N, C-alpha and C positions, 0 to 999 in steps of 0.2 A: 261731380263731387268724387272724392277719394273713396276707395274701397276700404272700409273700416278694419277689415282683417289685415290688409296690407299695412295700414297705418299702425295698428297695434304691434305688428311684427317688427317694423322698422324702429319703433320707439324703444325697442329692447337693445338697440345698438347694432353696429356693423357685424360683429361676429354672429349674433343670433339671426340677423337679417340674412347673411350669407348662407347659414344653415337652412333657413326657411326657403331660400331660393333653390338650393340643391334638392330639397325635399319636394318642391313644387315647380319643377322645370317648365311646365306648360303655362304657369301663371304669367300674366302680363301685368307687372306692377302698376297700380293706379294710385298715385299719391297726389293727384291734382287737388289744389286748394288746401293742402294739409299744412299744419304748422309743425315744422321739424326743428325749430330753434333749440339750441343747446344739446342736440343729439350728436354724439361722436360717430360720424359716418366715414371715418378714414378707412379706405380699403373696401368700402361697400360695393357690391355688385348691383349697380343701378342701370345696367345696360337695358335699353329699350323702355325704361320707366317713363310713365306719363306723369310729369310733375308740373303741369301747367299751373301757373299762378301759386305755386307752393311758396311758403315762407321759410327760407333757410338762412336768414341773416345771421352771420357770425358762426356758422357751422364749421366743423373741421371735416372736410371731405378730401383730405390729403390722400392721393393715390386711388381715389374712387374711380370705378368704371362707369362712366356716363355716356358711353358710345351709343349713338342713335337715340338718346333720351330726348323727350319733349320737355323743354324748359321754357316754354313760351311765357314771358312775363314774370318768370320766377325771380324772387328777391334773393340774390346771392351776395348782397352787400357785405363787405368785410369777411367773406367766406374764404377759408383756406382750401384752395383747389390745387395746391402744389403737386405736380406730377400726375394730376388727374387726366383721365382719358375722356375726351369730349368729341371724338371723331364723329362727324356727321350729326352732331346734336343740333337740335333746334333751340337756339338761344334768342329768338326774335323777341325784342322788347325786354330782355332780361336785365335786371339791375345788378351789374358787376362792379359797382362803385367801391373802390378800395379793396377789391378781391385780390388774393394772392394766387396768380396763375403761373408761377414760376415752373418752367419745364412742362407745362400742360400741353397736351396734344389736342388741338382744335381743328385739325385738317378737315376741310369740307364742311365745317359747321356753318349754320345760318345765323349770322349776327346782325340781321336787319334791325335797326333801331336799338340795339343793345347799348347800354350805358357803360362805357369803359373808363369813366372818370377816375383817375388815380389808381387804376388797376395795375398790378405788377405783372408784366408779361415777359420777364427776363427768361430767355431761353425757350419761350413758348413757340410751338409750331402752329402758325396761322396760315399756312399755305392752302390755297384753294377755298378759303372761307367765302361764303356767299353773302352778298349785300354788305360787306365791310367797307366803310367809306374812309377816305383820308381824315375827315373831321373826327370820326369816332376814334380811330387809332391814335390821333394826335392828343387825345384827352388822357391817354395812359400815363402812368407815373414813370415807367421805364419800359424800353423795348430792347435793352441790352441783350445781344446774342439771339434775339428772336428771329424766327424764319418767317418772312413775308413774301408775298408775290412781288415780282419785280417792280410793277408800277407803284405799289404802296411803299416799298423800300426806297425807291427813287424819290418819292414825295417826302418821306420822312428825312432822308439825307439832305434834301434841299431846303426844307422848311422847318424841321424840328430836329436837327442833328444831336441836340443834347439828350434826346430820348435814347440814343444808341450808346451813350457813354457809360 
């Protein structure tokens, strides 16, 4: 379960959360199982946060730093993750249905069983993603200007070229 002090701090919004992170540099944010719906987390420093099974449906996380965050099974449905940094994040089983990941950096992220149905991945960097399958990436709404590993890009060009338009 989440650390209630951490949950209280993040529910004050991104600016207050970032101040709290600066004041508590040794803290390892534990927001697992927390309900963060409706909180503006744009630009929030969530690096290394433990957010397993958190409920973030419809949140604004534009430009948030989620590098190395644990987002196992997290509900990010319809979440704005435009320009977010998710490098090395664990998104195994995450619900990214209809999420906006335009220009997001997901290099090296674990996307095993992540649901990318109707996700906007325009300009997203998905190079080096672990466990990302052709079937998953084919469910995206768009991959225009996305960076993909060669095998995935070849698959999309051959089987779903409309995703690149």
